[in-house]
mmCIF file of the N, C-alpha and C atoms, coordinates in Angstrom:
data_MODEL
# 
_entry.id   MODEL 
# 
loop_
_atom_site.group_PDB 
_atom_site.id 
_atom_site.type_symbol 
_atom_site.label_atom_id 
_atom_site.label_alt_id 
_atom_site.label_comp_id 
_atom_site.label_asym_id 
_atom_site.label_entity_id 
_atom_site.label_seq_id 
_atom_site.pdbx_PDB_ins_code 
_atom_site.Cartn_x 
_atom_site.Cartn_y 
_atom_site.Cartn_z 
_atom_site.occupancy 
_atom_site.B_iso_or_equiv 
_atom_site.pdbx_formal_charge 
_atom_site.auth_seq_id 
_atom_site.auth_comp_id 
_atom_site.auth_asym_id 
_atom_site.auth_atom_id 
_atom_site.pdbx_PDB_model_num 
ATOM 1   N N  . MET A 1 1  ? -6.374  14.374  2.943   1.00 0.00 ? 1  MET A N  1 
ATOM 2   C CA . MET A 1 1  ? -6.209  13.840  1.606   1.00 0.00 ? 1  MET A CA 1 
ATOM 3   C C  . MET A 1 1  ? -5.455  12.512  1.648   1.00 0.00 ? 1  MET A C  1 
ATOM 4   N N  . ILE A 1 2  ? -4.382  12.468  2.417   1.00 0.00 ? 2  ILE A N  1 
ATOM 5   C CA . ILE A 1 2  ? -3.590  11.242  2.503   1.00 0.00 ? 2  ILE A CA 1 
ATOM 6   C C  . ILE A 1 2  ? -4.406  10.129  3.140   1.00 0.00 ? 2  ILE A C  1 
ATOM 7   N N  . GLY A 1 3  ? -5.153  10.458  4.171   1.00 0.00 ? 3  GLY A N  1 
ATOM 8   C CA . GLY A 1 3  ? -5.996  9.463   4.828   1.00 0.00 ? 3  GLY A CA 1 
ATOM 9   C C  . GLY A 1 3  ? -7.040  8.887   3.881   1.00 0.00 ? 3  GLY A C  1 
ATOM 10  N N  . ALA A 1 4  ? -7.631  9.743   3.058   1.00 0.00 ? 4  ALA A N  1 
ATOM 11  C CA . ALA A 1 4  ? -8.623  9.283   2.086   1.00 0.00 ? 4  ALA A CA 1 
ATOM 12  C C  . ALA A 1 4  ? -7.974  8.350   1.062   1.00 0.00 ? 4  ALA A C  1 
ATOM 13  N N  . LEU A 1 5  ? -6.770  8.686   0.621   1.00 0.00 ? 5  LEU A N  1 
ATOM 14  C CA . LEU A 1 5  ? -6.064  7.820   -0.324  1.00 0.00 ? 5  LEU A CA 1 
ATOM 15  C C  . LEU A 1 5  ? -5.747  6.467   0.298   1.00 0.00 ? 5  LEU A C  1 
ATOM 16  N N  . GLU A 1 6  ? -5.363  6.466   1.566   1.00 0.00 ? 6  GLU A N  1 
ATOM 17  C CA . GLU A 1 6  ? -5.048  5.204   2.234   1.00 0.00 ? 6  GLU A CA 1 
ATOM 18  C C  . GLU A 1 6  ? -6.307  4.352   2.425   1.00 0.00 ? 6  GLU A C  1 
ATOM 19  N N  . ILE A 1 7  ? -7.422  4.977   2.732   1.00 0.00 ? 7  ILE A N  1 
ATOM 20  C CA . ILE A 1 7  ? -8.677  4.218   2.875   1.00 0.00 ? 7  ILE A CA 1 
ATOM 21  C C  . ILE A 1 7  ? -9.091  3.642   1.527   1.00 0.00 ? 7  ILE A C  1 
ATOM 22  N N  . LEU A 1 8  ? -9.000  4.432   0.473   1.00 0.00 ? 8  LEU A N  1 
ATOM 23  C CA . LEU A 1 8  ? -9.333  3.924   -0.859  1.00 0.00 ? 8  LEU A CA 1 
ATOM 24  C C  . LEU A 1 8  ? -8.384  2.804   -1.273  1.00 0.00 ? 8  LEU A C  1 
ATOM 25  N N  . GLY A 1 9  ? -7.112  2.926   -0.918  1.00 0.00 ? 9  GLY A N  1 
ATOM 26  C CA . GLY A 1 9  ? -6.149  1.864   -1.215  1.00 0.00 ? 9  GLY A CA 1 
ATOM 27  C C  . GLY A 1 9  ? -6.479  0.581   -0.471  1.00 0.00 ? 9  GLY A C  1 
ATOM 28  N N  . ALA A 1 10 ? -6.876  0.717   0.794   1.00 0.00 ? 10 ALA A N  1 
ATOM 29  C CA . ALA A 1 10 ? -7.255  -0.463  1.575   1.00 0.00 ? 10 ALA A CA 1 
ATOM 30  C C  . ALA A 1 10 ? -8.494  -1.129  0.980   1.00 0.00 ? 10 ALA A C  1 
ATOM 31  N N  . LEU A 1 11 ? -9.462  -0.322  0.575   1.00 0.00 ? 11 LEU A N  1 
ATOM 32  C CA . LEU A 1 11 ? -10.653 -0.880  -0.078  1.00 0.00 ? 11 LEU A CA 1 
ATOM 33  C C  . LEU A 1 11 ? -10.282 -1.553  -1.395  1.00 0.00 ? 11 LEU A C  1 
ATOM 34  N N  . GLY A 1 12 ? -9.316  -0.972  -2.104  1.00 0.00 ? 12 GLY A N  1 
ATOM 35  C CA . GLY A 1 12 ? -8.854  -1.565  -3.357  1.00 0.00 ? 12 GLY A CA 1 
ATOM 36  C C  . GLY A 1 12 ? -8.139  -2.882  -3.152  1.00 0.00 ? 12 GLY A C  1 
ATOM 37  N N  . LEU A 1 13 ? -7.574  -3.091  -1.980  1.00 0.00 ? 13 LEU A N  1 
ATOM 38  C CA . LEU A 1 13 ? -6.934  -4.373  -1.681  1.00 0.00 ? 13 LEU A CA 1 
ATOM 39  C C  . LEU A 1 13 ? -7.962  -5.433  -1.296  1.00 0.00 ? 13 LEU A C  1 
ATOM 40  N N  . VAL A 1 14 ? -8.987  -5.030  -0.557  1.00 0.00 ? 14 VAL A N  1 
ATOM 41  C CA . VAL A 1 14 ? -9.922  -5.994  0.021   1.00 0.00 ? 14 VAL A CA 1 
ATOM 42  C C  . VAL A 1 14 ? -11.094 -6.323  -0.910  1.00 0.00 ? 14 VAL A C  1 
ATOM 43  N N  . LEU A 1 15 ? -11.704 -5.317  -1.501  1.00 0.00 ? 15 LEU A N  1 
ATOM 44  C CA . LEU A 1 15 ? -12.937 -5.537  -2.267  1.00 0.00 ? 15 LEU A CA 1 
ATOM 45  C C  . LEU A 1 15 ? -12.786 -6.456  -3.478  1.00 0.00 ? 15 LEU A C  1 
ATOM 46  N N  . PRO A 1 16 ? -11.713 -6.376  -4.263  1.00 0.00 ? 16 PRO A N  1 
ATOM 47  C CA . PRO A 1 16 ? -11.616 -7.315  -5.394  1.00 0.00 ? 16 PRO A CA 1 
ATOM 48  C C  . PRO A 1 16 ? -11.589 -8.781  -4.951  1.00 0.00 ? 16 PRO A C  1 
ATOM 49  N N  . ALA A 1 17 ? -10.970 -9.062  -3.828  1.00 0.00 ? 17 ALA A N  1 
ATOM 50  C CA . ALA A 1 17 ? -10.940 -10.442 -3.337  1.00 0.00 ? 17 ALA A CA 1 
ATOM 51  C C  . ALA A 1 17 ? -12.312 -10.877 -2.836  1.00 0.00 ? 17 ALA A C  1 
ATOM 52  N N  . LEU A 1 18 ? -13.047 -9.968  -2.226  1.00 0.00 ? 18 LEU A N  1 
ATOM 53  C CA . LEU A 1 18 ? -14.372 -10.315 -1.700  1.00 0.00 ? 18 LEU A CA 1 
ATOM 54  C C  . LEU A 1 18 ? -15.420 -10.458 -2.797  1.00 0.00 ? 18 LEU A C  1 
ATOM 55  N N  . THR A 1 19 ? -15.343 -9.607  -3.811  1.00 0.00 ? 19 THR A N  1 
ATOM 56  C CA . THR A 1 19 ? -16.378 -9.586  -4.837  1.00 0.00 ? 19 THR A CA 1 
ATOM 57  C C  . THR A 1 19 ? -16.005 -10.372 -6.090  1.00 0.00 ? 19 THR A C  1 
ATOM 58  N N  . GLY A 1 20 ? -14.717 -10.541 -6.347  1.00 0.00 ? 20 GLY A N  1 
ATOM 59  C CA . GLY A 1 20 ? -14.286 -11.204 -7.570  1.00 0.00 ? 20 GLY A CA 1 
ATOM 60  C C  . GLY A 1 20 ? -14.334 -10.302 -8.787  1.00 0.00 ? 20 GLY A C  1 
ATOM 61  N N  . ILE A 1 21 ? -14.624 -9.030  -8.568  1.00 0.00 ? 21 ILE A N  1 
ATOM 62  C CA . ILE A 1 21 ? -14.708 -8.067  -9.666  1.00 0.00 ? 21 ILE A CA 1 
ATOM 63  C C  . ILE A 1 21 ? -13.383 -7.312  -9.756  1.00 0.00 ? 21 ILE A C  1 
ATOM 64  N N  . LEU A 1 22 ? -12.841 -7.202  -10.955 1.00 0.00 ? 22 LEU A N  1 
ATOM 65  C CA . LEU A 1 22 ? -11.583 -6.491  -11.217 1.00 0.00 ? 22 LEU A CA 1 
ATOM 66  C C  . LEU A 1 22 ? -10.445 -6.932  -10.283 1.00 0.00 ? 22 LEU A C  1 
ATOM 67  N N  . PRO A 1 23 ? -10.002 -8.169  -10.367 1.00 0.00 ? 23 PRO A N  1 
ATOM 68  C CA . PRO A 1 23 ? -8.943  -8.636  -9.470  1.00 0.00 ? 23 PRO A CA 1 
ATOM 69  C C  . PRO A 1 23 ? -7.608  -7.905  -9.674  1.00 0.00 ? 23 PRO A C  1 
ATOM 70  N N  . GLY A 1 24 ? -7.391  -7.327  -10.849 1.00 0.00 ? 24 GLY A N  1 
ATOM 71  C CA . GLY A 1 24 ? -6.169  -6.562  -11.094 1.00 0.00 ? 24 GLY A CA 1 
ATOM 72  C C  . GLY A 1 24 ? -6.103  -5.280  -10.290 1.00 0.00 ? 24 GLY A C  1 
ATOM 73  N N  . LEU A 1 25 ? -7.233  -4.841  -9.778  1.00 0.00 ? 25 LEU A N  1 
ATOM 74  C CA . LEU A 1 25 ? -7.272  -3.621  -8.978  1.00 0.00 ? 25 LEU A CA 1 
ATOM 75  C C  . LEU A 1 25 ? -6.473  -3.772  -7.686  1.00 0.00 ? 25 LEU A C  1 
ATOM 76  N N  . ALA A 1 26 ? -6.416  -4.967  -7.143  1.00 0.00 ? 26 ALA A N  1 
ATOM 77  C CA . ALA A 1 26 ? -5.670  -5.191  -5.900  1.00 0.00 ? 26 ALA A CA 1 
ATOM 78  C C  . ALA A 1 26 ? -4.187  -4.910  -6.102  1.00 0.00 ? 26 ALA A C  1 
ATOM 79  N N  . ALA A 1 27 ? -3.643  -5.321  -7.239  1.00 0.00 ? 27 ALA A N  1 
ATOM 80  C CA . ALA A 1 27 ? -2.228  -5.061  -7.516  1.00 0.00 ? 27 ALA A CA 1 
ATOM 81  C C  . ALA A 1 27 ? -1.970  -3.566  -7.671  1.00 0.00 ? 27 ALA A C  1 
ATOM 82  N N  . LEU A 1 28 ? -2.861  -2.880  -8.359  1.00 0.00 ? 28 LEU A N  1 
ATOM 83  C CA . LEU A 1 28 ? -2.697  -1.434  -8.532  1.00 0.00 ? 28 LEU A CA 1 
ATOM 84  C C  . LEU A 1 28 ? -2.829  -0.697  -7.202  1.00 0.00 ? 28 LEU A C  1 
ATOM 85  N N  . ALA A 1 29 ? -3.751  -1.139  -6.368  1.00 0.00 ? 29 ALA A N  1 
ATOM 86  C CA . ALA A 1 29 ? -3.919  -0.526  -5.053  1.00 0.00 ? 29 ALA A CA 1 
ATOM 87  C C  . ALA A 1 29 ? -2.677  -0.750  -4.201  1.00 0.00 ? 29 ALA A C  1 
ATOM 88  N N  . ALA A 1 30 ? -2.090  -1.931  -4.280  1.00 0.00 ? 30 ALA A N  1 
ATOM 89  C CA . ALA A 1 30 ? -0.877  -2.226  -3.511  1.00 0.00 ? 30 ALA A CA 1 
ATOM 90  C C  . ALA A 1 30 ? 0.287   -1.363  -3.981  1.00 0.00 ? 30 ALA A C  1 
ATOM 91  N N  . VAL A 1 31 ? 0.416   -1.182  -5.281  1.00 0.00 ? 31 VAL A N  1 
ATOM 92  C CA . VAL A 1 31 ? 1.494   -0.326  -5.799  1.00 0.00 ? 31 VAL A CA 1 
ATOM 93  C C  . VAL A 1 31 ? 1.269   1.124   -5.362  1.00 0.00 ? 31 VAL A C  1 
ATOM 94  N N  . GLY A 1 32 ? 0.031   1.581   -5.405  1.00 0.00 ? 32 GLY A N  1 
ATOM 95  C CA . GLY A 1 32 ? -0.267  2.941   -4.954  1.00 0.00 ? 32 GLY A CA 1 
ATOM 96  C C  . GLY A 1 32 ? 0.030   3.143   -3.477  1.00 0.00 ? 32 GLY A C  1 
ATOM 97  N N  . LEU A 1 33 ? -0.320  2.147   -2.663  1.00 0.00 ? 33 LEU A N  1 
ATOM 98  C CA . LEU A 1 33 ? -0.002  2.248   -1.239  1.00 0.00 ? 33 LEU A CA 1 
ATOM 99  C C  . LEU A 1 33 ? 1.508   2.177   -0.998  1.00 0.00 ? 33 LEU A C  1 
ATOM 100 N N  . ALA A 1 34 ? 2.217   1.412   -1.815  1.00 0.00 ? 34 ALA A N  1 
ATOM 101 C CA . ALA A 1 34 ? 3.671   1.356   -1.686  1.00 0.00 ? 34 ALA A CA 1 
ATOM 102 C C  . ALA A 1 34 ? 4.285   2.727   -1.976  1.00 0.00 ? 34 ALA A C  1 
ATOM 103 N N  . LEU A 1 35 ? 3.775   3.394   -2.994  1.00 0.00 ? 35 LEU A N  1 
ATOM 104 C CA . LEU A 1 35 ? 4.272   4.745   -3.293  1.00 0.00 ? 35 LEU A CA 1 
ATOM 105 C C  . LEU A 1 35 ? 3.972   5.709   -2.152  1.00 0.00 ? 35 LEU A C  1 
ATOM 106 N N  . THR A 1 36 ? 2.810   5.551   -1.533  1.00 0.00 ? 36 THR A N  1 
ATOM 107 C CA . THR A 1 36 ? 2.460   6.387   -0.384  1.00 0.00 ? 36 THR A CA 1 
ATOM 108 C C  . THR A 1 36 ? 3.408   6.143   0.777   1.00 0.00 ? 36 THR A C  1 
ATOM 109 N N  . MET A 1 37 ? 3.752   4.885   1.022   1.00 0.00 ? 37 MET A N  1 
ATOM 110 C CA . MET A 1 37 ? 4.671   4.562   2.121   1.00 0.00 ? 37 MET A CA 1 
ATOM 111 C C  . MET A 1 37 ? 6.079   5.063   1.833   1.00 0.00 ? 37 MET A C  1 
ATOM 112 N N  . ILE A 1 38 ? 6.507   4.990   0.587   1.00 0.00 ? 38 ILE A N  1 
ATOM 113 C CA . ILE A 1 38 ? 7.834   5.526   0.232   1.00 0.00 ? 38 ILE A CA 1 
ATOM 114 C C  . ILE A 1 38 ? 7.865   7.028   0.474   1.00 0.00 ? 38 ILE A C  1 
ATOM 115 N N  . ALA A 1 39 ? 6.808   7.711   0.095   1.00 0.00 ? 39 ALA A N  1 
ATOM 116 C CA . ALA A 1 39 ? 6.738   9.152   0.349   1.00 0.00 ? 39 ALA A CA 1 
ATOM 117 C C  . ALA A 1 39 ? 6.749   9.441   1.848   1.00 0.00 ? 39 ALA A C  1 
ATOM 118 N N  . ALA A 1 40 ? 6.048   8.624   2.626   1.00 0.00 ? 40 ALA A N  1 
ATOM 119 C CA . ALA A 1 40 ? 6.031   8.821   4.081   1.00 0.00 ? 40 ALA A CA 1 
ATOM 120 C C  . ALA A 1 40 ? 7.414   8.592   4.686   1.00 0.00 ? 40 ALA A C  1 
ATOM 121 N N  . ILE A 1 41 ? 8.144   7.606   4.169   1.00 0.00 ? 41 ILE A N  1 
ATOM 122 C CA . ILE A 1 41 ? 9.497   7.342   4.666   1.00 0.00 ? 41 ILE A CA 1 
ATOM 123 C C  . ILE A 1 41 ? 10.412  8.531   4.383   1.00 0.00 ? 41 ILE A C  1 
ATOM 124 N N  . ILE A 1 42 ? 10.173  9.218   3.286   1.00 0.00 ? 42 ILE A N  1 
ATOM 125 C CA . ILE A 1 42 ? 10.974  10.391  2.947   1.00 0.00 ? 42 ILE A CA 1 
ATOM 126 C C  . ILE A 1 42 ? 10.589  11.593  3.806   1.00 0.00 ? 42 ILE A C  1 
ATOM 127 N N  . VAL A 1 43 ? 9.295   11.772  4.054   1.00 0.00 ? 43 VAL A N  1 
ATOM 128 C CA . VAL A 1 43 ? 8.804   12.964  4.749   1.00 0.00 ? 43 VAL A CA 1 
ATOM 129 C C  . VAL A 1 43 ? 9.037   12.902  6.262   1.00 0.00 ? 43 VAL A C  1 
ATOM 130 N N  . HIS A 1 44 ? 8.871   11.731  6.869   1.00 0.00 ? 44 HIS A N  1 
ATOM 131 C CA . HIS A 1 44 ? 8.974   11.650  8.330   1.00 0.00 ? 44 HIS A CA 1 
ATOM 132 C C  . HIS A 1 44 ? 10.330  12.112  8.889   1.00 0.00 ? 44 HIS A C  1 
ATOM 133 N N  . PRO A 1 45 ? 11.468  11.781  8.306   1.00 0.00 ? 45 PRO A N  1 
ATOM 134 C CA . PRO A 1 45 ? 12.727  12.317  8.849   1.00 0.00 ? 45 PRO A CA 1 
ATOM 135 C C  . PRO A 1 45 ? 12.830  13.842  8.743   1.00 0.00 ? 45 PRO A C  1 
ATOM 136 N N  . GLN A 1 46 ? 12.228  14.394  7.708   1.00 0.00 ? 46 GLN A N  1 
ATOM 137 C CA . GLN A 1 46 ? 12.247  15.846  7.558   1.00 0.00 ? 46 GLN A CA 1 
ATOM 138 C C  . GLN A 1 46 ? 11.468  16.524  8.681   1.00 0.00 ? 46 GLN A C  1 
ATOM 139 N N  . ARG A 1 47 ? 10.457  15.822  9.194   1.00 0.00 ? 47 ARG A N  1 
ATOM 140 C CA . ARG A 1 47 ? 9.641   16.372  10.288  1.00 0.00 ? 47 ARG A CA 1 
ATOM 141 C C  . ARG A 1 47 ? 10.121  15.872  11.648  1.00 0.00 ? 47 ARG A C  1 
ATOM 142 N N  . GLN A 1 48 ? 11.248  15.171  11.656  1.00 0.00 ? 48 GLN A N  1 
ATOM 143 C CA . GLN A 1 48 ? 11.862  14.608  12.867  1.00 0.00 ? 48 GLN A CA 1 
ATOM 144 C C  . GLN A 1 48 ? 10.915  13.645  13.584  1.00 0.00 ? 48 GLN A C  1 
ATOM 145 N N  . GLU A 1 49 ? 10.206  12.854  12.833  1.00 0.00 ? 49 GLU A N  1 
ATOM 146 C CA . GLU A 1 49 ? 9.300   11.834  13.365  1.00 0.00 ? 49 GLU A CA 1 
ATOM 147 C C  . GLU A 1 49 ? 9.927   10.468  13.075  1.00 0.00 ? 49 GLU A C  1 
ATOM 148 N N  . TYR A 1 50 ? 10.982  10.148  13.789  1.00 0.00 ? 50 TYR A N  1 
ATOM 149 C CA . TYR A 1 50 ? 11.780  8.971   13.471  1.00 0.00 ? 50 TYR A CA 1 
ATOM 150 C C  . TYR A 1 50 ? 11.102  7.656   13.840  1.00 0.00 ? 50 TYR A C  1 
ATOM 151 N N  . THR A 1 51 ? 10.247  7.648   14.844  1.00 0.00 ? 51 THR A N  1 
ATOM 152 C CA . THR A 1 51 ? 9.610   6.389   15.232  1.00 0.00 ? 51 THR A CA 1 
ATOM 153 C C  . THR A 1 51 ? 8.546   5.951   14.225  1.00 0.00 ? 51 THR A C  1 
ATOM 154 N N  . SER A 1 52 ? 8.017   6.862   13.454  1.00 0.00 ? 52 SER A N  1 
ATOM 155 C CA . SER A 1 52 ? 7.012   6.513   12.451  1.00 0.00 ? 52 SER A CA 1 
ATOM 156 C C  . SER A 1 52 ? 7.613   5.780   11.259  1.00 0.00 ? 52 SER A C  1 
ATOM 157 N N  . ILE A 1 53 ? 8.909   5.909   11.069  1.00 0.00 ? 53 ILE A N  1 
ATOM 158 C CA . ILE A 1 53 ? 9.552   5.284   9.914   1.00 0.00 ? 53 ILE A CA 1 
ATOM 159 C C  . ILE A 1 53 ? 9.455   3.767   10.000  1.00 0.00 ? 53 ILE A C  1 
ATOM 160 N N  . ILE A 1 54 ? 9.573   3.218   11.192  1.00 0.00 ? 54 ILE A N  1 
ATOM 161 C CA . ILE A 1 54 ? 9.513   1.768   11.359  1.00 0.00 ? 54 ILE A CA 1 
ATOM 162 C C  . ILE A 1 54 ? 8.154   1.238   10.892  1.00 0.00 ? 54 ILE A C  1 
ATOM 163 N N  . THR A 1 55 ? 7.108   1.916   11.282  1.00 0.00 ? 55 THR A N  1 
ATOM 164 C CA . THR A 1 55 ? 5.755   1.517   10.861  1.00 0.00 ? 55 THR A CA 1 
ATOM 165 C C  . THR A 1 55 ? 5.624   1.583   9.344   1.00 0.00 ? 55 THR A C  1 
ATOM 166 N N  . ASN A 1 56 ? 6.155   2.635   8.742   1.00 0.00 ? 56 ASN A N  1 
ATOM 167 C CA . ASN A 1 56 ? 6.069   2.782   7.296   1.00 0.00 ? 56 ASN A CA 1 
ATOM 168 C C  . ASN A 1 56 ? 6.859   1.703   6.571   1.00 0.00 ? 56 ASN A C  1 
ATOM 169 N N  . VAL A 1 57 ? 8.003   1.317   7.103   1.00 0.00 ? 57 VAL A N  1 
ATOM 170 C CA . VAL A 1 57 ? 8.806   0.266   6.479   1.00 0.00 ? 57 VAL A CA 1 
ATOM 171 C C  . VAL A 1 57 ? 8.066   -1.073  6.545   1.00 0.00 ? 57 VAL A C  1 
ATOM 172 N N  . VAL A 1 58 ? 7.441   -1.365  7.676   1.00 0.00 ? 58 VAL A N  1 
ATOM 173 C CA . VAL A 1 58 ? 6.676   -2.611  7.812   1.00 0.00 ? 58 VAL A CA 1 
ATOM 174 C C  . VAL A 1 58 ? 5.496   -2.616  6.843   1.00 0.00 ? 58 VAL A C  1 
ATOM 175 N N  . LEU A 1 59 ? 4.760   -1.511  6.780   1.00 0.00 ? 59 LEU A N  1 
ATOM 176 C CA . LEU A 1 59 ? 3.634   -1.427  5.849   1.00 0.00 ? 59 LEU A CA 1 
ATOM 177 C C  . LEU A 1 59 ? 4.090   -1.509  4.398   1.00 0.00 ? 59 LEU A C  1 
ATOM 178 N N  . LEU A 1 60 ? 5.239   -0.910  4.095   1.00 0.00 ? 60 LEU A N  1 
ATOM 179 C CA . LEU A 1 60 ? 5.791   -0.994  2.741   1.00 0.00 ? 60 LEU A CA 1 
ATOM 180 C C  . LEU A 1 60 ? 6.105   -2.439  2.388   1.00 0.00 ? 60 LEU A C  1 
ATOM 181 N N  . ALA A 1 61 ? 6.714   -3.171  3.307   1.00 0.00 ? 61 ALA A N  1 
ATOM 182 C CA . ALA A 1 61 ? 7.020   -4.576  3.049   1.00 0.00 ? 61 ALA A CA 1 
ATOM 183 C C  . ALA A 1 61 ? 5.743   -5.382  2.808   1.00 0.00 ? 61 ALA A C  1 
ATOM 184 N N  . LEU A 1 62 ? 4.707   -5.112  3.563   1.00 0.00 ? 62 LEU A N  1 
ATOM 185 C CA . LEU A 1 62 ? 3.449   -5.844  3.400   1.00 0.00 ? 62 LEU A CA 1 
ATOM 186 C C  . LEU A 1 62 ? 2.786   -5.560  2.050   1.00 0.00 ? 62 LEU A C  1 
ATOM 187 N N  . VAL A 1 63 ? 2.727   -4.294  1.668   1.00 0.00 ? 63 VAL A N  1 
ATOM 188 C CA . VAL A 1 63 ? 2.070   -3.989  0.390   1.00 0.00 ? 63 VAL A CA 1 
ATOM 189 C C  . VAL A 1 63 ? 2.915   -4.441  -0.793  1.00 0.00 ? 63 VAL A C  1 
ATOM 190 N N  . LEU A 1 64 ? 4.233   -4.449  -0.659  1.00 0.00 ? 64 LEU A N  1 
ATOM 191 C CA . LEU A 1 64 ? 5.068   -4.987  -1.733  1.00 0.00 ? 64 LEU A CA 1 
ATOM 192 C C  . LEU A 1 64 ? 4.878   -6.493  -1.869  1.00 0.00 ? 64 LEU A C  1 
ATOM 193 N N  . PHE A 1 65 ? 4.673   -7.171  -0.744  1.00 0.00 ? 65 PHE A N  1 
ATOM 194 C CA . PHE A 1 65 ? 4.376   -8.599  -0.765  1.00 0.00 ? 65 PHE A CA 1 
ATOM 195 C C  . PHE A 1 65 ? 3.068   -8.865  -1.497  1.00 0.00 ? 65 PHE A C  1 
ATOM 196 N N  . VAL A 1 66 ? 2.054   -8.071  -1.202  1.00 0.00 ? 66 VAL A N  1 
ATOM 197 C CA . VAL A 1 66 ? 0.758   -8.219  -1.880  1.00 0.00 ? 66 VAL A CA 1 
ATOM 198 C C  . VAL A 1 66 ? 0.895   -7.899  -3.363  1.00 0.00 ? 66 VAL A C  1 
ATOM 199 N N  . ALA A 1 67 ? 1.601   -6.822  -3.678  1.00 0.00 ? 67 ALA A N  1 
ATOM 200 C CA . ALA A 1 67 ? 1.768   -6.439  -5.087  1.00 0.00 ? 67 ALA A CA 1 
ATOM 201 C C  . ALA A 1 67 ? 2.503   -7.535  -5.855  1.00 0.00 ? 67 ALA A C  1 
ATOM 202 N N  . TYR A 1 68 ? 3.559   -8.077  -5.283  1.00 0.00 ? 68 TYR A N  1 
ATOM 203 C CA . TYR A 1 68 ? 4.305   -9.146  -5.941  1.00 0.00 ? 68 TYR A CA 1 
ATOM 204 C C  . TYR A 1 68 ? 3.418   -10.372 -6.149  1.00 0.00 ? 68 TYR A C  1 
ATOM 205 N N  . GLY A 1 69 ? 2.667   -10.728 -5.110  1.00 0.00 ? 69 GLY A N  1 
ATOM 206 C CA . GLY A 1 69 ? 1.788   -11.879 -5.220  1.00 0.00 ? 69 GLY A CA 1 
ATOM 207 C C  . GLY A 1 69 ? 0.709   -11.694 -6.264  1.00 0.00 ? 69 GLY A C  1 
ATOM 208 N N  . ARG A 1 70 ? 0.127   -10.506 -6.327  1.00 0.00 ? 70 ARG A N  1 
ATOM 209 C CA . ARG A 1 70 ? -0.957  -10.242 -7.286  1.00 0.00 ? 70 ARG A CA 1 
ATOM 210 C C  . ARG A 1 70 ? -0.449  -10.024 -8.713  1.00 0.00 ? 70 ARG A C  1 
ATOM 211 N N  . LEU A 1 71 ? 0.766   -9.538  -8.858  1.00 0.00 ? 71 LEU A N  1 
ATOM 212 C CA . LEU A 1 71 ? 1.289   -9.288  -10.204 1.00 0.00 ? 71 LEU A CA 1 
ATOM 213 C C  . LEU A 1 71 ? 1.956   -10.510 -10.810 1.00 0.00 ? 71 LEU A C  1 
ATOM 214 N N  . PHE A 1 72 ? 2.671   -11.302 -10.006 1.00 0.00 ? 72 PHE A N  1 
ATOM 215 C CA . PHE A 1 72 ? 3.499   -12.373 -10.565 1.00 0.00 ? 72 PHE A CA 1 
ATOM 216 C C  . PHE A 1 72 ? 3.063   -13.778 -10.149 1.00 0.00 ? 72 PHE A C  1 
ATOM 217 N N  . ILE A 1 73 ? 2.608   -13.975 -8.948  1.00 0.00 ? 73 ILE A N  1 
ATOM 218 C CA . ILE A 1 73 ? 2.266   -15.323 -8.489  1.00 0.00 ? 73 ILE A CA 1 
ATOM 219 C C  . ILE A 1 73 ? 0.844   -15.701 -8.881  1.00 0.00 ? 73 ILE A C  1 
ATOM 220 N N  . GLU A 1 74 ? -0.106  -14.848 -8.568  1.00 0.00 ? 74 GLU A N  1 
ATOM 221 C CA . GLU A 1 74 ? -1.521  -15.121 -8.841  1.00 0.00 ? 74 GLU A CA 1 
ATOM 222 C C  . GLU A 1 74 ? -2.167  -13.919 -9.528  1.00 0.00 ? 74 GLU A C  1 
ATOM 223 N N  . PRO A 1 75 ? -1.857  -13.723 -10.824 1.00 0.00 ? 75 PRO A N  1 
ATOM 224 C CA . PRO A 1 75 ? -2.401  -12.542 -11.509 1.00 0.00 ? 75 PRO A CA 1 
ATOM 225 C C  . PRO A 1 75 ? -3.889  -12.606 -11.777 1.00 0.00 ? 75 PRO A C  1 
# 
């Protein structure tokens, strides 16, 4: 389920830029992926998977950058 959500989120980031259809979808996809990464950052320590947190923090920073750019810089 999580993998499917991440694939749909990635498609939501890429397809609006490629097609020009619903450009606001990219911002929503970025926010959704950010929420997924925040949840992963919370869950990984509970499962003692500490090395995965670094990857999640980097991905969180990237999707927040995209969300900020799509919401405030280039809406």
